[in-house]
Each structure stands twice: as structure tokens, then as C-alpha cells.
N, C-alpha and C positions, 0 to 999 in steps of 0.2 A: 453528675449526669453525664451520661457517657457522649462523648464527642457525637454531634449529627452526620455530621463527616464520615465517622467510622461506620455509622449506622448507616450509607451510605455504597460507603466499599461493600460493608458486610453480605448488606442484600445483592451488591450488583455480584460479588461473588456466586452467594449460592445460584444463582441468573441461570450465571454462566454454564458453572459445573453442572449446576445439579439437572437446570430445566432448558437448557441445550439452547439459552439466549443467545442473543449477540452481545456482546458487552459495550457498545458505544448509545445501543437502543435501548438497553435497558438504564444507563446511565440518565440518560437522555429524561427515560420517562419517572425514574426512584428520585433523580437529583433534582427537579421542579421547584423547590420550594428552595432554595437554599442560596443565600446570600452568594456574591463573587467569591469570596474570600473560601468560604466554606464548602461551595463548592468547586473552586482547585483544588484546593485539599482532595476535596473526594476522589476527584477525578485524580489524580496521582495515586491515590494509595488502590484506589479497584484497579487500574489499566495496570500497575505496576506492577499487583502482586494476580493477576492476569499472566502476565508478560511473563515474571521471575517462577512460576509453578512450579519449576523441573526442580531448579535450585530451591524453594522451602522444600519441596518434598524431601530433600532429601536430606535439609537440614531437621528437617522435624523426627522423620524416621529411623535418625542417626541420634536421636535426642532421646525419644519416646521407645524405642526399641520396640516400634511394631509396624506392621503396614500401616499407610493411611487408610486403606480402604475397609482396615476391620472398629474404625470407629465413627461417629454417627455426623452425619452431615451438619451438622450446624457444628459441629466441636472439628472437623475438617477446615469449615470458613473461619472460623474463630484463630485455628492456630495457625492460617495460611496471614489472615491477613494480620496477624502482632508481628509474626515470623516479619514480613517484610518492611516493617517500621522497624523494629529491632534490628534488621541489616542493611537495611536498602535506603531510605531517608530519613536517618540522624534524629528521630523522635524520642522523644526523654519517659525512659525504661518504661516505672512507673506506670504514666500514661497509657501506656499502646497495652503493657498487662494488666493494668486491672481495666480496659475498658473490652480490650476481650475477653476478660473472662465474665466480665458485666455480659457481652454478647451472646458465649455459648449461654445464658439462660441456666434454666431448670433442668439441664441435663445431666447424667451425671456424670460428664467428663470434663467439669468445670475446674476441679482439682485437680488433671491432667490438663487443663491448658495453663495456667497458674504455673506448673511445677516444668513445665518443659520451656514457656516462652520466657522465664527465670534459668536456665541454665541458657538459654540462646545468646538471650542478651551478655550473661558471660563467654561461651565459648566460639560464638558465630565465626571471628575474624578466625582460631584454629579450624574450623573446621572447613572455611572456605577457603585456607590457605592448606587445606589436603589434595585441595580438587585442581589434576592437568589437567588442560588440553592441548597437550600433545599426543591424542589419540580424538579419534571421532567421539568414542564414551565417554571420556571426560567431558572433551568439548562442551555434547549436548549439553549434559550434566550441570557446568561452571557457565554457561553462559542462558541456558532454561530452551532449551531447544527439544525438537524430538529428534532421537538422532537417526533415522534416516536422513531428514534434508542436511546434518550437517556431514552426513558421507556423501551426496548427493554433489557437495561442493565440496568437499574434502579432493574425492575425483575429478573435479570440472576442472576447479579451481587452483589447487599446490594446496598444501597444511600450510603455507604460512602464508598464501593472499584470504584462504577461508580465516585463522582465526584474525586478521587483521577485519573481515567483514565481521565474523563475530562481536568482534570489541566494541559495532555500532548500533548491533542488532536491538538493544533497550536503551537509547540515547532516547531523544526527544527527535522529533523527524524534525527537517528542513520548514517553514514558514515560509512559503513566494506564493506571490500574484501573478497573474499576466496580463498586461496591460491589453486590454482591447484597442488595437492599432487602428479600427474601423473608427474611434473616438481620442485616442491620446498615445502618446506613445510613454515607453518607462521611465525613461528623465522628468518628462516632465507629472508624471502618476506620485512617484517618489517624491515631490515635491511639495504635494496636495495632503499628502497620507498627513497625519498626528503623531504619526512613531519615529523609531527612526529603525532608517531602511539602507538598505545598500541594490546600488545597479548593475550588477556581476557583466552584464553587456550578452553572454553566450546561456541561454538564446536571447537577442535584442529583444524583446519583449517583457522578460522580465524581473521583476524584483521579489525581493527577499526584504522580509520579516523579522528583525532582532528582536522585536521584546509582543509579549500579548498582546492582540489586537482581533477584536473584535469584525471579523472581515463581513461579515451578513447584516449585518448595524449597523454599517457604515454607509450615511447616504450614495456615497460613491459607487458601491457594488449594487445600491437599485438603481441610480440611474447607467448601469451599465458602463461602467469605467473601466473596469475589472474583475478577471476571476477569479479564484485561488485555486494554484493548479502547479504542481511542482516541476520545476526545471524541465527535470529528465521527461515527463509526460511532453512538451513542446518537442519533443525532439521528433516524434516523426511525422508531423505534417513541417517543420519544415526542410528532412528530408524529401517528402513527394514532394516540395516546392510548387503546390497549384498556380495558373496562371490565371492572372484575369480572363473570361469570355471561355474557360475551359469548362467540360462538364465533367465532375466528376462525382465519386462513391465514395459515400461511406459506411461502408455495410455494419460498423454495431458500432453505434453512432453515443444511445446516452449514456452518462447523463448529457454529453455535452457541448464537454472544451476545448474538445479537439473539431467538433462541428463548425465552431463558432472558429475558430483557431481558421479553420481553413478557409473560412466566409472573409476574412481580414485581411489573410495574406494573399486574396483576391480580390484585395477589393471592394465586396457586394457584386462584383459583375462575374455574370455566368449560370449557374449551372451546380450543384451539391443535393445529391440524392441521398439523405440523410433515412439509412430503414434501423428500426427498433422494432426486436419481435414481445416485445412486454407491452401495451394499453396504456398501463401506469405510469413507463417508463417515459413513453412518448409522447405525454402531456406536459412531464418535465421538462423534458425535449426540447419541443414547444414551446416553452414560457422560455428556457434558458436564451433560444433563437430570439425571443422577442426583447428581452429582456437586454439583450447584446447587439440588438440594430442590424439583425443578421438577414435579412429580407430573401434573401439566393437561395436561399434553402428550403429543399421542399421533404416533411417524415413523408416513412410507409414504413405505417405495419407487417410486421410480419419479418420471416425466415431469411436473412442475408443470403442464404444460398441460392435459395429459391429466385428472389426478385432478380439477384444479379445475373441467374440461366436466362431471362424471360426478359429483360432487360435488351435496349440496346446498347451498343460499346463504350467504353468510357475513357475517355482522355489518361487518368486517373485514379487508382482507386488507393485508396485509405482498410486494411485490416488491425486495425487494434483490438485484436481475439483476447477471445476470453480466455482466460486462463488465470493457474493457483495462484496467484500474487506475492509471492514470498520476495518479492523487493520493495513490498511495502510494507511489512509486517513490525514497521516503526511505528506506525500510526493508526493499527491496527490489530488492537493486544493479542486478541483470540484469536487471529485466522491462523496462528502457529498448529493447534489446536485441532484447527476444522481442517485441513487439508491432509490429503494419504498417499502414498501412492499410487494405488486405485483408480483415485479421483483427478491425478496426475494424468493417469494409462487413458482416462476417458476425453479430456480435457484435448489431449494430445489428439487425437480421436478426431474432433470437432474442427481443432485448428485445419486438421490437413483434409478437413470435406470443405473448410473454408475458401483454403487458400486454392483447392481446386477448382471451383467456382469462379471466383476472381480471374487467377492466367483466363482463364476461357470466355470473361466478360471486356475484356482490354486489348482498344484500335491496336497495331500494329504500331510498334514507334512507345505507345503506349507504358507509363508506371505503375508500381504494383510499391507499394511498401506494407510490410507486415512487423508487429510491435507488438511485446506482452507487456506488461509488467513484474517481471518474475525472473530467477535463477532457476534453468532450471533445463537444463540441457535435453531432456523428450521432447520436451516445448519450443526452445531455441534453436540450437544448434545442428540437433539432431534432426528436425521439424522441420530445418529449409535447404538442407541437403539432400533425405531423400526428397521434396520436395522438388527442387532443381532437376534429379537424377528421373522422374517421370517427367518433368514438363519442360524438355532441349527446348521448346523457341523459349523459353524466358531464360535471360545469362543476369547474372546479379550485376547490381552497381557496387563501384567501391566509393563508399561515405566517408573511408579514414581521413581524405586529403579537404571535404569539404566543412569535417568534425572530430580536427586532430584534439580536442578537452576528451573526447566521448568514446572513444576507441576502446575496442577489447583490449585488454594490454598486452595478452596471447600474441594478437594480431589477427588479421581478418578482414573480411571487406566491409563487418556489418561493426557495428554499435552496440558495447555493450555498457550501460551507467550503474555503477557502487556507489555504494552509499557511500563506504571509506572513503574512495577515490577522489568521486565529486561534490560531494556531500547530499546530493539529490535521493529521491526512489531510485530503485533497483529496475534496468529496464532493458530494455534487449530490442533491437530496429537493424534490418534488414531492407533493403528494397533488390527492387528488380525488373528488366523493361524487356518487353515483347519484342523479340527483332523482327523488321520490318519485312523478313520471308520467313 
């Protein structure tokens, strides 16, 4: 009988690549009835096969001698799942092959699935050894990314830094929590959690969980003691450095992790205006604000740029901008296949619009922080350079002295978190001050 975990992973693969579903949503809908152990296995297989698609397709096409586009979708999904198990999961060959053949069902490709996977079981190590990451094209296949992403990193970070980054993109993301400092602090939270943790101290409210942990099932989560949040994602609010009693704008607020962190650093004193375009996300934002005990936040539904242009000036503004998200691909398996150069260009245009409005909404002497969870020069370095050229009334704030651990290895006043350097998500943070005159 075919493993339940493999059936779920197979279904998620099909829904992701044939129907355009988001992998995490497809998984949660499909795996609802599995017990904990089977669910964990199904997630590892589904997410891993989605992440490794380019490498798996290379192996399958080398062995099958034909492009995958010529195969039935059901055969293609069975081959990808079986090839992932044989190559990256350490599964027993006979079980992986037999279940993949069974998943191919009554299709005419069952024999092909059997033959190809048996050859991959024997030859995968040699075929993978042929892949050389000395060029962007070879690195893209070896590490399973679109070639344009690798080329962008190669040019922006350099070959060595890019290869080090690529070595991490298919590894599990670090699991960190932010202690809600309106209620507790990181050491106290860590002492109460029933799992192994570490408290790195940078940022001060971060707790890193070292073993499986159902954060949303925890009583402490329900009572607002913490929220899951990557360490790098905590940096923009720390860089903004909001003070009690100030008037602060959070331009793109949902889901609310940074909004509630602002409230914590302000000790619940002052005014935070949190703007969210989508009504449904705004409702979720309000629920998070309530759970994390942040009453100083007022939620506004609408366009952040329009709101900032019409509101009274703010002492500090956080623009955690919509972006391509390439710094988070370890935890979002299908993201790498969804982003495109055209999408990056469209996002950069929207980021520029929001930055322009934010600059005008600052009080003299006020601070603006711009952040993205991506590693993308058009959205990061080039974006802020263009912004400064167009807005001479703003000057950059050097963050390197305050946050030495998170500095860009190439230098500069901004911060650049890289998964292979600090272990957290990829993040870009830049800060600006509006001149007094």
C-alpha cells in the first residue's frame, strides 16, 4: 500500500506545478488528516521536491533521454518525487521506486518511471558529481534555482559569496521567536519553553529554537508572550529605534510582527499608525495586535502611499516594502519558481513610489527605515541610491557601528543579512534622516 506521506507529497507537487497553487497552502489542505510523523515526512518530501525541481529535472532528463515537457503530468510528478527520495532523502530504493510506480497509476508511463528511477538509484551520485558550480548556469542546476537569480547574485555578491549562499538555500530555515517585551524578555521566555533553545543576544528579543516546536499550539503564543519571527526580520524596527511617546508610521504593516515590535520598543506609549491595503490582512493584523497586547496601534485600511501623503508628519516611518522575497526561499519552497525579472521591476517601481511619499511624510530630523526580505540589487542598493539622488533633503544613517554583526560584507552604511553569514533570512535594511533644513 502506497505510503500516505508519499500520496500527500505527490498531490502537493501536482497542485504546485500544474495548478499554480502555493506549496504551503496545498500542503496544509492535503495533509490535514495525517498524524505527526507522517505529516513531517510528507512536508519534507513535498517541500524538498519543489525546491530541488531543477536538479531533479536534470537527472531525469539525462536518464530518460527526453525532456520532461513530453511526459504526462502524473508521470512527471511521480518521477520528481521518486528522484528526490533517491537522491536527497536517503530513502530505501525499493520503497521509493515501488511507490512512485504506484503513484503513476494507470498511465502509460509506469514502465518509464520504474526504469528511470532504478537507473537514478544506481547513477545519481555520478550524475550530480558532473554538475560544476563554477558558472552561474552550472550553479543554478546544482542548487536548483532559476539561472537569472544566480546571475544576479553572482554579479552583485561575487562568485565565492554566491556559492556560499547557494550552499544554504535548500537547507531548513532557522526557527526563531521574538519575545514580546511588553510581557517578558528573551531569557525568561527561553526558560519557559519546553524545547531546547539558545538566546543569541542580537537582536536582544530573539530566541532560537533548536528542535521541532509547534509555536502556534503553545499556550505562551496564545497569551501573547512571543511570535515567530526571523532574527533578521527584527532588525528594521531596531534600526528605526522608536521612542516612547513618538508618532510612528508602519506603511506596510500586515501581518504585524514588526508593528507589535514597534509597540514593544515604545513600551506601549505613543501612537503607531499601521496601514494595510487588504481588508482581510488588516483583520489579521488587528488580531495580532490584540494578542500581543499593543493598544497604542491604530490600524488603517488603504494604500500606504496615499495615507502617508494625507496624514500629519511622523517622527519615524518604517517602510518594510513589498518585495521579491528572495531572502526567504529556504522557508518558501515554491517562491523561486514564481519570481521573475519582470516581477522584480514592477516591485522596484512600487517601492520607489512608497519611498518618495515616505520622504515627504517625515518631520525635520525624523527617521525613515527601508527594508526588504530579499537579496536583489534593483530592490536594495540601486533603489536607495536612486532615492537619495532624488531626495537630497534626506541623508543616510550609518548602521554599521550599531549592528556590526549584520553589516554588508562589501561595506556600506546599510545592513545586509545573508543566510550563510548570520544564519537567518536574507534581509536588507537602510536608514535615512530628514535634514533639519
